[in-house]
Backbone as CSV, one residue per row, in Angstrom:
resi,resn,N_x,N_y,N_z,CA_x,CA_y,CA_z,C_x,C_y,C_z
1,MET,75.363,51.083,89.789,75.790,52.235,89.311,77.287,51.963,88.697
2,SER,76.931,52.926,87.252,78.533,53.193,86.456,79.418,53.323,87.030
3,ALA,80.657,53.892,86.919,82.132,54.274,87.449,81.606,56.210,86.911
4,PRO,81.433,56.172,85.897,81.328,57.654,85.458,79.931,58.231,86.571
5,ALA,78.819,57.433,86.373,77.801,57.848,87.411,78.303,58.053,88.316
6,ASP,79.393,56.838,88.971,79.383,57.795,90.567,80.509,58.343,90.625
7,THR,81.074,59.071,89.820,81.828,60.245,89.853,81.253,61.469,89.629
8,ALA,80.401,61.511,88.357,79.252,62.160,88.309,78.518,62.875,90.046
9,LEU,77.960,61.908,90.323,77.769,62.057,91.582,78.098,62.852,92.597
10,ASP,79.584,62.277,93.089,80.723,62.708,94.040,81.029,63.876,93.399
11,ASP,81.105,64.414,92.444,81.255,65.672,91.413,80.697,66.994,91.998
12,ALA,79.016,65.900,91.678,77.573,67.384,92.197,77.567,67.716,93.755
13,ARG,77.885,66.352,94.501,77.959,66.547,95.895,79.041,67.210,96.431
14,ARG,80.372,67.398,95.781,81.589,68.206,96.306,81.244,69.540,96.054
15,ALA,80.332,69.701,94.702,80.008,71.122,94.333,79.319,71.871,95.307
16,ARG,78.539,70.967,95.666,77.161,71.669,96.572,77.787,72.112,98.026
17,TYR,78.552,70.899,98.488,79.215,71.390,99.471,80.383,72.451,99.611
18,VAL,80.838,72.824,98.490,81.467,73.663,98.388,80.249,75.216,98.340
19,GLU,79.521,75.271,97.699,78.751,76.276,97.682,77.944,76.695,99.107
20,HIS,77.845,75.695,99.643,77.538,75.872,101.284,78.508,76.205,102.527
21,VAL,79.663,75.834,102.004,80.978,76.322,102.570,80.913,78.094,102.405
22,LEU,80.577,78.358,100.848,81.090,79.852,100.352,79.814,80.755,101.211
23,ALA,78.727,80.257,100.909,77.568,80.725,101.118,77.748,81.284,102.807
24,LEU,77.881,79.650,103.709,78.407,79.913,105.185,78.979,81.740,105.300
25,HIS,80.209,81.356,104.612,80.844,82.242,105.209,81.044,83.982,104.241
26,ASP,79.543,84.074,103.282,80.031,85.240,103.007,78.783,85.607,104.393
27,ARG,78.072,84.873,104.816,76.887,85.705,105.880,77.789,85.696,107.300
28,MET,78.884,85.303,107.632,79.393,85.372,108.701,79.546,86.774,109.130
29,SER,79.856,86.800,110.348,79.807,87.677,110.981,81.079,87.697,112.307
30,LEU,81.862,88.789,112.089,82.760,88.822,113.483,81.877,89.977,114.390
31,ALA,81.255,90.013,114.464,80.936,91.392,115.500,80.835,91.142,117.186
32,GLY,81.337,91.573,117.546,81.603,91.669,119.003,83.349,91.589,119.199
33,LEU,83.866,90.809,118.096,84.857,90.327,118.481,85.862,91.230,119.015
34,ILE,85.848,92.851,119.186,86.194,93.868,119.726,86.315,93.724,121.266
35,GLU,85.214,93.571,121.937,84.384,93.105,123.475,85.305,91.875,123.914
36,GLN,85.548,90.926,123.336,85.798,89.368,123.244,87.044,89.342,123.073
37,ALA,88.044,90.268,122.642,89.168,89.782,122.395,90.291,91.366,122.799
38,ASP,91.348,90.726,123.357,92.071,91.978,123.901,93.492,91.929,122.477
39,PRO,92.932,93.561,121.392,93.760,93.744,120.568,95.233,93.924,120.752
40,LEU,96.067,93.361,119.948,97.511,94.444,119.773,97.100,95.537,119.789
41,TYR,96.352,96.131,118.422,95.710,96.875,117.881,94.924,97.211,117.228
42,LEU,94.390,98.599,117.930,92.746,98.706,117.001,92.814,100.122,116.630
43,ALA,92.189,100.302,115.512,92.041,101.413,114.681,90.330,101.748,114.397
44,ARG,89.568,102.330,114.966,88.361,102.630,114.657,88.142,103.820,114.496
45,ARG,87.411,103.875,113.271,87.442,104.918,112.164,85.778,105.618,112.214
46,PRO,85.667,106.606,111.805,84.345,107.233,112.069,83.305,106.723,110.917
47,ASP,83.572,106.366,109.885,82.508,105.824,109.035,82.573,104.509,109.707
48,GLY,82.826,103.517,110.797,82.572,102.338,111.019,83.646,101.622,110.469
49,LEU,84.911,101.899,109.924,86.138,101.073,109.406,86.787,100.751,110.764
50,THR,86.817,99.806,110.785,87.815,98.887,112.310,88.897,98.466,111.764
51,VAL,90.109,98.674,111.983,91.291,97.765,111.693,91.631,97.352,113.271
52,LEU,92.189,95.581,113.171,92.557,95.360,114.307,93.376,94.194,114.555
53,ALA,94.521,93.871,114.820,95.538,92.980,115.051,95.513,91.923,116.446
54,LEU,95.281,91.003,116.042,94.936,90.013,117.187,95.993,89.112,116.887
55,PRO,96.628,88.336,118.407,97.222,86.969,118.209,96.409,86.017,118.504
56,GLN,96.769,84.961,117.811,95.903,83.684,117.908,95.680,83.560,119.472
57,SER,96.768,83.161,119.935,96.273,82.941,121.775,95.514,83.588,122.613
58,ARG,95.256,84.690,122.435,93.715,85.156,122.915,93.048,85.523,121.868
59,LEU,92.479,84.590,120.888,91.130,84.832,119.804,90.537,83.707,120.625
60,PRO,89.141,84.009,121.314,87.750,83.108,120.723,87.908,82.164,119.989
61,GLU,87.772,80.986,120.189,87.226,79.750,119.413,86.098,79.804,118.181
62,ARG,85.380,80.630,118.512,84.406,81.144,117.728,84.627,81.950,116.575
63,TYR,85.305,82.646,117.222,86.058,84.028,116.021,87.278,83.657,115.554
64,ARG,87.663,82.545,115.926,88.989,81.829,115.130,88.516,81.359,113.611
65,LEU,87.326,80.179,114.549,86.679,79.509,113.326,86.623,80.066,112.119
66,GLY,85.924,81.897,112.571,85.454,82.442,111.728,86.442,83.300,110.695
67,ILE,87.630,83.326,111.273,88.406,83.797,110.402,89.071,83.284,109.564
68,TYR,89.056,81.413,110.219,89.534,80.582,109.256,88.899,79.927,108.612
69,GLY,87.508,80.127,108.510,86.536,79.933,107.620,86.876,81.037,106.545
70,PHE,86.840,82.040,106.669,87.002,83.480,105.641,88.198,82.953,104.531
71,ARG,89.086,82.399,105.332,90.393,82.086,104.769,90.044,81.154,103.500
72,LEU,89.736,79.956,103.903,89.126,78.726,103.403,88.324,79.183,102.316
73,ALA,87.527,79.870,102.761,85.917,80.569,101.530,87.020,80.971,100.258
74,GLN,87.639,82.063,100.826,88.404,82.578,99.848,89.532,81.965,98.582
75,TYR,90.164,81.060,99.552,91.214,80.406,98.800,90.572,79.561,97.903
76,LEU,89.007,78.193,98.135,88.092,77.868,97.635,87.792,78.234,95.904
77,ARG,87.390,80.161,96.559,87.054,80.359,95.298,87.957,80.869,93.982
78,SER,89.089,80.942,95.295,90.540,81.081,93.711,90.616,79.791,93.569
79,ARG,90.678,78.626,93.791,90.770,77.461,93.520,92.140,77.169,94.489
80,PHE,92.841,77.692,94.871,94.080,77.542,95.866,94.088,76.844,96.940
81,ALA,92.446,76.536,96.888,92.482,75.035,98.100,91.563,74.074,97.673
82,SER,92.105,72.845,97.476,91.216,71.383,97.140,90.085,71.792,97.721
83,ASP,89.105,71.634,96.639,87.446,71.556,96.982,87.719,70.006,97.249
84,ARG,88.402,68.838,97.133,88.622,67.454,97.331,88.839,67.445,98.785
85,VAL,89.797,67.593,98.815,90.272,67.472,100.386,89.110,67.863,101.311
86,ALA,88.478,69.750,101.086,87.836,70.372,101.660,86.658,69.232,102.067
87,PHE,86.220,68.436,100.803,84.832,67.984,101.002,85.521,66.347,101.629
88,ALA,85.927,65.784,101.556,86.766,64.314,102.298,86.371,64.985,103.476
89,ARG,87.419,65.768,103.782,87.509,66.043,105.595,86.260,66.576,106.210
90,GLY,85.630,67.007,105.426,84.210,67.928,105.545,84.664,69.253,106.682
91,LEU,85.618,69.859,105.803,86.097,71.172,106.383,85.288,72.456,106.176
92,PHE,84.594,73.126,106.958,84.028,74.848,106.882,85.341,75.590,107.246
93,ALA,86.328,75.481,107.765,87.212,76.423,107.928,88.877,75.607,107.911
94,GLU,89.502,76.563,107.311,90.835,76.281,107.095,92.092,75.557,108.497
95,PRO,92.093,74.153,108.434,93.074,73.782,110.022,94.139,74.522,110.307
96,VAL,94.340,74.770,111.515,95.396,75.490,111.649,96.940,74.114,111.495
97,GLY,98.216,74.708,110.990,99.043,74.100,110.470,99.625,73.838,111.128
98,ALA,100.529,72.098,111.261,101.308,71.630,112.078,101.975,72.405,112.497
99,GLY,102.842,73.037,111.294,104.096,73.824,111.698,103.809,75.237,111.804
100,HIS,102.560,75.894,112.720,102.552,77.143,113.124,103.137,77.413,114.431
101,GLY,103.617,78.326,114.467,103.523,78.696,115.511,102.516,79.852,116.429
102,GLU,102.999,80.880,116.612,101.738,82.273,117.148,101.518,82.428,115.994
103,GLU,100.351,82.981,115.490,100.205,83.867,114.851,99.402,85.116,115.055
104,ILE,99.539,86.078,114.501,98.846,87.672,114.360,98.181,87.782,112.914
105,HIS,96.869,87.969,113.437,95.659,88.345,112.400,95.445,89.775,112.448
106,PHE,95.619,90.473,111.243,95.602,91.667,110.784,93.903,91.546,110.051
107,ILE,93.218,92.520,110.591,91.430,92.151,110.439,91.101,93.648,109.639
108,ALA,90.723,93.850,108.437,89.980,94.997,108.209,88.674,95.004,108.188
109,MET,87.428,95.285,108.872,86.258,95.120,108.728,85.077,96.265,108.911
110,GLU,84.168,95.751,108.293,82.830,96.905,109.462,82.408,96.588,110.449
111,GLU,82.813,97.373,111.270,82.696,96.799,112.875,80.790,96.595,112.937
112,SER,80.178,97.456,112.272,78.595,97.596,112.763,78.352,95.885,111.920
113,THR,78.445,95.465,110.823,78.791,93.758,110.414,79.470,93.040,110.618
114,GLY,80.573,93.272,111.309,81.259,92.305,111.371,81.892,91.885,110.264
115,THR,82.018,92.141,108.971,82.547,91.767,107.513,83.605,92.122,107.759
116,ILE,84.384,91.218,107.355,86.004,91.133,107.077,85.994,91.016,105.616
117,LEU,86.705,92.811,105.820,87.356,93.449,104.101,88.138,92.956,103.676
118,ARG,89.360,93.074,104.169,90.590,92.736,104.398,91.442,92.027,104.747
119,TYR,92.654,91.222,105.093,93.240,90.762,105.767,94.388,89.913,105.551
120,VAL,95.277,89.923,106.360,96.688,89.297,106.038,97.186,88.549,107.712
121,SER,97.915,87.616,107.425,98.787,87.183,108.918,99.824,87.485,108.701
122,ILE,100.539,87.397,109.651,101.837,86.495,110.172,101.916,85.493,111.428
123,VAL,102.920,84.858,111.152,103.038,83.659,111.661,104.637,83.532,112.242
124,ALA,104.939,82.661,113.342,106.046,82.773,114.045,106.987,81.623,113.846
125,ALA,107.705,81.452,114.499,108.903,79.977,114.475,107.609,79.471,115.593
126,THR,108.095,77.910,115.691,107.693,76.745,115.612,108.836,76.542,117.524
127,ASP,109.850,76.896,117.081,111.079,76.217,118.020,111.155,77.119,119.360
128,GLU,111.031,76.500,120.078,111.165,77.212,121.611,112.556,77.416,121.504
129,ALA,113.609,77.193,121.225,114.793,77.964,121.483,114.902,78.606,120.102
130,ALA,115.394,79.612,120.807,116.108,80.619,119.926,117.040,79.945,118.680
131,LEU,117.051,79.087,118.116,117.971,78.564,117.252,118.115,80.130,115.722
132,PRO,119.784,79.427,115.591,119.841,80.646,114.119,119.188,79.980,113.229
133,VAL,118.951,81.068,112.168,118.200,80.636,111.037,119.015,79.699,110.462
134,THR,120.077,79.785,110.200,121.212,78.609,109.768,121.130,77.270,110.359
135,HIS,120.498,77.228,110.918,121.210,75.758,112.038,120.185,75.019,111.293
136,PRO,120.671,73.785,110.697,120.544,72.348,110.590,119.273,71.642,111.339
137,ASP,118.881,72.192,112.819,117.681,71.523,113.345,116.724,72.730,113.607
138,ARG,116.375,73.478,113.019,115.648,74.753,113.160,114.511,74.114,112.043
139,THR,113.216,74.473,112.829,112.013,73.891,112.226,111.544,74.912,111.023
140,PRO,111.612,74.568,109.850,110.875,75.446,108.709,109.821,76.035,108.450
141,PHE,110.093,77.169,107.976,108.104,77.838,107.972,107.711,77.284,107.217
142,PRO,106.711,77.351,106.816,105.532,76.446,105.829,106.086,76.845,104.516
143,CYS,106.596,78.138,104.606,106.680,78.282,102.835,108.277,77.930,102.444
144,GLU,109.286,77.372,103.439,110.292,76.407,103.209,109.560,75.100,102.851
145,VAL,108.994,74.462,103.898,108.741,73.292,103.580,107.576,73.040,102.145
146,ALA,107.396,73.949,101.579,106.768,74.153,100.316,107.712,73.710,99.363
147,HIS,108.863,74.882,99.368,109.869,75.420,98.494,110.858,74.233,98.873
148,GLY,111.089,73.304,99.734,112.079,72.539,99.988,113.776,73.086,100.362
149,ILE,113.359,74.236,100.881,115.037,74.742,101.056,115.155,75.376,102.334
150,ASN,116.142,75.762,102.671,116.304,77.042,104.003,116.261,78.580,103.555
151,LEU,115.777,78.893,103.510,115.758,80.650,102.549,117.126,81.160,103.057
152,PHE,117.409,81.001,104.313,118.663,81.864,104.772,120.209,81.249,104.186
153,ASP,119.953,80.027,103.466,120.842,79.561,103.145,121.856,80.019,101.849
154,HIS,120.428,81.104,101.344,120.664,82.064,99.871,120.709,83.370,100.366
155,VAL,120.959,83.675,101.627,120.923,85.167,101.549,121.560,85.371,102.628
156,SER,122.386,86.002,102.178,123.657,87.337,102.919,122.985,87.896,104.449
157,LEU,123.684,87.469,105.532,123.374,88.269,106.739,124.374,89.027,107.094
158,ASP,124.183,90.002,107.767,125.069,91.218,108.209,125.271,90.987,109.840
159,GLU,124.693,90.075,110.246,124.345,90.174,112.078,123.767,88.944,112.025
160,PRO,124.098,88.118,113.375,123.101,87.251,113.722,122.052,87.260,113.918
161,VAL,120.948,86.192,113.096,119.795,86.001,113.273,118.869,84.861,113.835
162,THR,118.091,85.069,114.917,117.443,83.759,115.415,115.638,83.338,114.480
163,ALA,115.292,82.553,114.987,114.455,82.187,114.322,113.182,82.885,114.819
164,HIS,113.352,83.485,115.664,112.720,83.864,116.280,112.415,85.556,116.274
165,GLU,113.295,86.158,115.575,113.149,87.493,114.991,112.781,87.379,113.192
166,VAL,111.909,86.148,112.814,111.721,86.463,111.621,109.961,85.527,111.922
167,TRP,109.314,86.194,111.009,108.228,85.821,110.895,107.365,85.477,109.443
168,GLU,106.585,84.518,109.135,106.370,84.504,108.165,104.861,85.229,107.761
169,ILE,104.605,85.886,106.621,103.566,86.844,105.967,102.681,85.964,105.052
170,LYS,101.475,85.597,105.377,100.896,84.754,104.712,99.360,85.388,104.447
171,ARG,98.729,84.612,103.635,96.894,85.261,103.065,96.721,86.367,102.979
172,LEU,97.222,87.290,101.950,96.870,88.636,101.929,95.576,88.200,100.923
173,MET,94.501,88.593,101.461,93.077,88.268,101.098,92.312,89.711,101.370
174,GLN,91.038,89.681,100.439,90.185,90.671,100.495,89.161,89.910,99.917
175,ARG,87.792,90.576,100.893,86.310,90.222,99.999,86.202,90.411,98.628
176,PRO,85.993,89.285,98.027,85.643,89.315,96.574,84.420,91.286,96.358
177,SER,83.727,91.096,97.307,82.627,92.299,96.762,83.893,93.462,96.296
178,GLU,84.891,93.551,97.365,85.885,95.149,97.799,86.508,95.052,96.139
179,ARG,86.758,93.898,95.411,87.714,94.166,94.232,87.027,95.293,93.026
180,ASP,85.349,95.330,93.487,84.500,96.222,92.307,84.226,97.643,93.274
181,THR,85.167,97.940,93.997,84.876,99.436,94.788,85.628,99.849,93.716
182,ALA,85.235,101.612,94.806,86.081,102.838,94.236,87.848,102.111,94.433
183,PRO,88.532,103.119,93.447,90.040,102.880,93.638,90.751,103.423,95.315
184,ALA,89.388,104.946,95.344,90.035,105.470,96.690,89.771,104.940,97.702
185,ARG,88.610,103.824,97.939,88.434,102.943,98.999,89.355,102.011,98.978
186,ARG,89.904,101.158,98.139,90.588,99.973,97.996,92.037,100.599,98.543
187,LEU,92.555,101.498,98.008,93.984,102.204,98.661,93.504,102.637,99.981
188,ARG,93.079,102.830,100.140,92.419,103.392,102.000,92.844,102.224,102.865
189,LEU,91.934,101.126,102.200,92.096,99.646,103.110,93.682,99.300,103.270
190,SER,94.134,99.577,101.894,95.437,99.024,102.010,96.654,99.551,102.785
191,LEU,96.296,101.149,103.051,97.044,101.999,103.641,96.906,101.588,105.490
192,GLU,95.564,101.467,105.613,94.760,101.273,106.639,95.941,100.209,107.831
193,LEU,95.496,99.061,106.744,96.020,97.287,106.790,97.465,97.894,107.193
194,MET,98.522,98.611,106.113,99.612,98.632,106.311,99.798,99.474,107.582
195,LEU,99.293,100.252,108.273,99.227,100.895,108.918,99.226,100.273,110.375
196,GLY,98.808,99.416,110.331,98.426,98.265,111.821,99.233,97.274,111.713
197,PHE,99.498,97.175,110.502,100.869,95.765,110.211,102.377,96.336,110.978
198,TYR,102.719,97.370,110.413,104.098,98.039,110.620,103.806,98.795,112.406
199,THR,102.805,99.019,112.121,102.650,99.613,113.727,102.930,98.192,114.963
200,VAL,102.318,97.191,114.645,102.207,96.006,115.583,103.577,95.171,115.576
201,LEU,104.367,95.768,114.349,106.087,95.007,113.835,106.389,95.453,114.915
202,ALA,106.288,96.756,114.450,107.198,97.912,115.754,107.224,97.699,117.163
203,ALA,106.287,97.135,117.704,106.202,96.768,118.916,106.290,94.940,119.638
204,LEU,106.856,94.554,118.491,107.274,93.257,119.352,108.058,92.672,119.617
205,SER,108.625,92.248,120.293,109.635,91.621,120.930,110.153,90.205,121.394
206,PRO,111.116,89.242,120.539,112.384,90.399,119.540,111.867,91.179,118.579
207,ALA,112.283,92.041,118.238,112.032,93.110,117.101,112.507,92.039,115.978
208,PRO,111.278,92.168,114.824,111.528,91.090,113.662,112.389,92.087,113.067
209,LYS,113.484,90.800,112.607,114.500,91.179,111.462,113.981,91.444,110.123
210,PHE,113.311,90.085,109.948,113.088,89.393,108.489,111.293,89.159,108.726
211,LEU,111.024,89.339,107.186,109.793,88.817,106.972,109.797,87.078,106.011
212,VAL,109.609,86.362,105.945,109.559,85.445,104.644,108.108,85.138,104.194
213,GLY,108.442,84.495,103.367,107.076,84.111,102.318,106.632,83.377,101.235
214,ASP,105.770,83.323,100.277,106.072,83.661,98.911,104.929,83.540,98.108
215,GLY,105.430,84.382,96.797,103.744,84.193,96.110,104.383,84.503,94.768
216,GLU,103.131,85.272,93.822,103.642,85.525,92.639,104.353,86.925,93.068
217,GLU,105.187,86.806,91.839,106.113,88.178,91.981,105.250,89.632,91.861
218,GLY,104.788,89.318,91.052,103.667,90.478,90.148,102.806,91.287,91.091
219,LEU,101.835,90.503,92.580,101.586,90.542,93.809,101.760,90.541,94.817
220,ALA,102.722,89.496,95.594,102.985,89.538,97.033,104.046,90.526,96.610
221,VAL,104.991,90.208,96.429,106.380,90.944,96.451,106.091,92.050,95.916
222,ARG,105.578,92.590,94.960,105.543,93.811,94.562,105.016,94.527,95.331
223,ARG,104.079,94.405,95.717,102.919,95.029,97.192,103.891,95.280,98.026
224,LEU,104.861,94.021,98.541,106.429,94.492,100.207,106.711,95.657,99.516
225,ALA,107.145,95.452,98.297,108.264,96.492,97.876,108.113,97.639,97.915
226,ARG,106.633,98.155,98.441,105.946,99.323,98.527,106.358,99.985,100.332
227,SER,106.656,99.491,100.641,106.912,99.598,101.705,108.101,98.946,102.843
228,LEU,108.906,98.226,101.761,109.944,97.599,102.723,111.242,97.870,101.679
229,LYS,112.730,97.871,101.982,113.460,98.272,100.940,113.968,96.958,100.306
230,ASP,114.371,95.975,101.216,115.341,95.060,100.814,114.479,93.746,101.062
231,ILE,114.722,93.152,100.018,113.770,92.184,99.271,114.690,91.128,98.628
232,THR,114.453,89.951,98.699,115.693,89.139,98.233,114.594,87.653,97.711
233,VAL,114.387,87.812,96.186,113.138,86.359,95.761,114.794,85.971,95.552
234,ILE,113.854,84.424,95.605,114.666,82.970,95.670,114.391,82.564,94.058
235,GLU,114.677,82.212,93.104,114.395,81.896,91.893,115.210,80.120,91.357
236,GLY,114.279,79.920,91.050,114.426,78.339,90.789,114.435,77.174,91.363
237,THR,113.037,77.851,92.670,112.593,76.374,93.044,111.812,75.660,92.794
238,CYS,110.743,74.349,93.083,110.163,73.884,92.391,109.021,73.813,93.637
239,PRO,108.805,74.685,94.008,107.358,74.637,95.345,105.992,73.073,94.575
240,ALA,106.186,72.730,95.882,104.723,71.607,96.025,104.438,70.860,97.110
241,LEU,103.206,70.628,97.307,102.898,69.528,98.407,102.174,68.591,98.261
242,SER,101.719,68.032,98.419,101.559,67.113,98.096,99.767,66.718,98.294
243,GLU,99.059,65.850,97.089,97.914,66.142,96.871,96.893,65.906,98.143
244,ASP,97.286,65.345,99.140,96.271,65.130,100.291,96.309,66.408,101.445
245,ASP,96.997,67.811,101.030,97.299,68.836,101.433,96.002,70.017,100.915
246,LEU,95.441,70.356,101.971,94.535,71.154,101.439,94.464,72.450,100.701
247,LEU,95.757,72.763,100.608,96.407,73.729,99.945,97.672,73.543,98.397
248,PHE,97.644,72.082,98.035,98.540,71.993,97.771,98.201,72.485,95.993
249,PRO,97.168,73.297,95.379,96.517,73.434,94.357,97.439,75.327,94.091
250,ALA,97.487,75.414,95.406,98.286,77.277,95.700,99.564,77.059,94.587
251,TYR,100.051,76.105,94.526,101.113,75.608,93.641,101.311,75.138,92.035
252,VAL,100.186,74.620,92.170,99.817,74.694,90.461,98.283,75.804,90.035
253,GLU,97.664,76.231,90.563,96.977,77.422,89.808,97.750,78.601,89.678
254,ARG,98.151,79.098,90.682,99.311,80.227,90.631,100.158,80.151,89.223
255,ALA,100.709,81.165,89.032,101.927,81.178,87.913,102.925,81.180,88.946
256,VAL,104.046,81.308,88.011,105.791,80.864,89.128,105.397,81.502,90.793
257,VAL,105.659,80.645,91.592,105.137,81.092,92.894,106.521,81.273,93.551
258,LYS,107.485,82.416,93.726,108.679,82.713,94.238,109.320,82.616,95.988
259,PRO,109.331,82.443,96.468,109.921,82.481,97.522,110.654,83.754,98.175
260,PHE,110.356,84.796,99.035,111.427,85.832,99.322,111.589,86.122,100.764
261,VAL,112.439,86.697,101.225,113.324,86.938,102.673,113.109,88.882,102.484
262,ALA,112.616,89.591,103.016,112.123,90.925,103.436,112.970,91.583,104.470
263,GLY,113.887,92.172,104.462,114.161,92.883,105.959,113.054,93.908,106.256
264,VAL,112.828,93.544,107.364,112.358,94.523,108.113,113.198,95.560,108.839
265,PRO,112.778,97.326,108.840,113.151,98.570,109.358,113.023,98.066,110.708
266,ARG,113.673,98.478,111.241,113.866,98.590,112.806,113.828,100.007,113.724
267,GLY,113.757,100.315,114.895,113.808,101.556,115.723,113.365,102.538,114.651
268,ALA,114.372,103.759,114.461,113.483,104.819,114.008,112.996,104.787,112.647
269,GLU,113.507,103.804,111.648,113.155,103.422,110.466,112.258,103.274,110.407
270,LEU,111.496,102.435,111.434,110.280,101.743,111.323,109.088,102.411,111.870
271,ASP,109.974,103.454,113.279,109.119,104.520,113.154,108.455,105.751,112.446
272,GLN,109.434,105.770,111.522,109.456,107.044,110.327,108.325,106.109,109.376
273,LEU,108.318,104.772,109.138,107.740,104.557,107.904,106.113,104.460,108.827
274,VAL,105.930,104.447,109.852,104.826,104.419,110.731,103.766,105.574,110.195
275,ARG,105.287,106.981,110.320,104.511,108.142,110.486,104.083,108.496,108.884
276,ARG,105.191,108.335,107.936,104.357,108.198,106.512,103.282,107.423,106.317
277,LEU,102.852,106.330,106.697,101.741,105.667,106.586,100.608,106.915,106.944
278,GLU,100.572,107.192,108.396,99.619,108.183,108.896,99.511,109.379,108.203
279,HIS,100.288,109.790,107.879,100.669,111.496,106.790,99.756,110.653,105.389
280,ALA,99.692,109.333,104.926,98.786,108.865,103.754,97.872,108.932,104.048
281,LEU,97.432,108.635,105.236,95.535,108.484,105.261,95.230,109.679,105.484
282,ASP,96.161,110.682,106.086,95.526,112.072,106.862,95.551,113.153,105.186
283,ALA,96.164,112.475,104.540,96.363,113.670,103.330,94.810,113.802,102.688
284,THR,94.842,115.231,102.060,93.985,115.161,101.447,93.721,114.312,100.243
285,ASN,94.945,114.195,99.515,94.257,112.997,98.481,95.637,111.801,99.103
286,PRO,94.714,110.948,98.916,95.728,109.656,99.412,96.339,108.537,98.820
287,LEU,95.876,109.196,97.038,97.180,108.595,95.958,98.283,109.096,96.235
288,ALA,98.052,110.557,96.484,99.586,111.342,96.150,100.253,111.337,97.227
289,GLY,99.608,110.791,98.645,100.309,110.493,100.243,101.007,109.380,99.560
290,PHE,100.389,108.153,99.439,100.589,106.769,98.472,101.919,106.813,98.118
291,GLN,101.885,107.525,96.691,102.799,107.535,95.836,104.278,108.533,96.825
292,GLN,104.450,109.048,97.506,104.955,109.753,98.022,105.502,108.952,98.978
293,LEU,104.918,107.696,99.683,105.206,107.053,101.018,106.115,106.155,99.633
294,VAL,105.757,105.200,98.702,106.787,104.837,97.700,108.074,105.021,97.131
295,SER,107.699,106.164,96.938,109.403,107.103,96.437,110.078,107.291,97.306
296,ARG,109.361,107.404,98.304,110.677,107.530,99.612,111.053,105.865,100.393
297,VAL,110.214,105.355,100.267,111.060,104.135,100.665,111.988,103.404,99.498
298,GLY,111.708,103.339,98.420,112.673,102.857,96.963,113.090,101.537,97.325
299,GLY,111.807,100.615,97.692,112.545,99.133,97.663,113.215,99.169,96.803
300,GLU,114.075,97.719,97.149,114.658,97.693,95.997,115.103,95.394,95.739
301,ILE,114.416,95.118,94.860,114.402,93.775,94.905,115.622,93.066,94.336
302,ARG,116.435,92.304,95.268,117.521,91.313,94.836,117.088,89.702,94.377
303,ARG,118.014,89.113,93.331,117.397,87.762,93.078,118.421,86.984,93.622
304,VAL,118.194,86.210,93.641,119.423,84.764,93.430,118.664,83.673,93.595
305,ARG,119.544,82.948,92.433,119.391,82.028,91.735,119.861,80.653,91.787
306,ILE,119.000,79.418,92.215,119.459,78.068,92.929,119.102,77.366,91.749
């Protein structure tokens, strides 16, 4: 068989493999998860919408594979994950990254079917010692690895900060079918997930001082600015991962991907943000409640070019 024919056959096999992975996770259910885990946050709504937050360390393996499979499927769909790497390794779920500490999964789902509707996670530092964020021996967060920088070398700090007071926000995703639902439903899902997210942040110890991450400014950063006042975007990096990394296309297929550092409100300020989210969800017109929330936050985006 000629080389072109071999290549075409490999392409066809890889395409079928990806189709099977997507079909598998379109049917995947997290039904029973609430009873099998110990959520940090749980909100069950009368219409069946359930929002929960679960630390990785309390997550039964079968459900971890379901969640990481959902992540892989959405990234394969968007071409942010490499189908070649997934096929070569026989992956049906995203592997746990080597640079990951504790991870907290925030999930909005239909409880009756166990279907994930909306998802985001945060990842803790891996160092056992609470090293200062500027310490040269601190293990970098995954976004710092991709951009080849220590983010905190480019951000002014008003007080000492250790890596244990920083979390990386990752994988803001939704089920593809949710993109075609009514705007009011999409807004409600966003508010519900934000409420769970900030309620959990308020309960973590030590209290988070910063969220870090990366993304397209018009998407990830803009969304964070709706609820966080102080965000610094780092300009001028050249992010990349090696081609044998499952996620290397995320820095090829997307538009300009910028890292950011976002200050997390604490104490009374964070409690007030949670109350405003609750008020927006209780409002007769959730859109008006959301707009009021955004106007009160007044998020500011600073820029640092390196």
